[in-house]
C-alpha positions, 0 to 999 in steps of 0.5 A: 500500500505504501509502494503505491501511495509513494508511486500515486504521489511520484505520478502526480508529482511529475505531472504537475510540475511545480504545483506544490500545494496540490503536491504537499496535500497528496502527500497529507492524503499519503500519510493519512493513509499509511496511519489508516487501518483502511485500505485504500479503496475504501479510504478511495471509496470513502471520499467517493459516497460523501462526494456522491452523497453532498452532491445528491443531498444538495441537489434534492433538499439545497438549504432546507437540512443542515446534513453531514455524511460521513463514510468511514469503511463503507459504513456512512453516518447521515448524522445533523438535522432535518425539516422532518421525518420525510425528508430524513427518510428519502435522505436516508433513501438517498444514501443506502441508493450508492454504490459500495455502499455497506450499512447505513447510520441514520442518526438525523434529527427532525427539527430545526436547522442548529444555530451556528454556536451550536455548530461551533460549539461541536468544532470545538467539543470534536477538536478537545476530545482529539486533542484528548486521546492524542494526550493520553497515548491510549491508543492511536488517535488516527484509529478513531474519527470522531463527529459531534452534532448538537453535543452528541459525539458519533466515534467510528474506527475500526479497532480493538475492543480495547481502544474502543472503550478508550475512546468511548470513556474518553468522549464521554468526561470532555466538557461538554459532550452531552452522549456518544453513540459508537459505531465501531467495526471490531479486529477481535 
């Protein structure tokens, strides 16, 4: 996998001659993929799933809902707010129809969209949880994806049960967290 990433980087670098920002992004992606437990194919498929979902939801619902899509190992978390139960269900159907999606966790709440203050608070919670993961050093923080919506922290990743327990405990005891939802796939 590393050899493939390096070969891809060399080919892209040669094609872009002098486009440092693009090459730097490619290097960053390669480093992230090297730390990731997903296959490189699953990593790329997850990005495609997220992109297709945002595109389809955007075309269908425009600004009617606040939706976040996170795909990890082809398991999709749909979070945010939908104005009605029918919209929530339809968004779930749209995402389920995307190629390579294995599983859907439709965690949309039926309500008005959260405020910018709430979303800023959620971003701060996500950052704090990730910082605590790194500070505690009980597992590789790169193995757990953290998503926060309205005070609820969703945890995704390919982890061992001990890693999941540690991540859940750390997230649960982080300031501002109201609830933790585990969406892990277990390696043991």
